[in-house]
C-alpha positions, 0 to 999 in steps of 0.5 A: 449432756456430761458433767462439764456442760452441766457444770457450765449451765450452773456457772452461768445461772450463778453468774446471772443470780449474781447480777441481780443480787448485785442490784439488792443492797440488802443481800450485797451486804453479805457479799452474796454477789460476789460469792455467787460470781465467784462460783459461777466463774470458777465453774465456767473456767472448768466449762471452758478448759474442758471444751478448749474455748480459750478466749472464754477461758481467759475471760473467766479467769480474769473475773475469778481473780477480779472476784477474789480480789473484791471479796478480800477487800470487802472482807478487809474493809468490813473488819476495820469498821 
């Protein structure tokens, strides 16, 4: 196993953890789901780039952008409260 393969495994795990966290309102308050989504997607972007799996790469780049947008939006909304 090379380091990119391991990065892909951890990326997938982070995205799955984010999915399960998103169903827990207490943990959602701390944005753990979005942070785990962002980290997992970044890992998967690197994994897909290394493997030249372009559809998977594009999907995860979009996921990273969406996670960043959501994190910024949530942080701004929380500061306004």
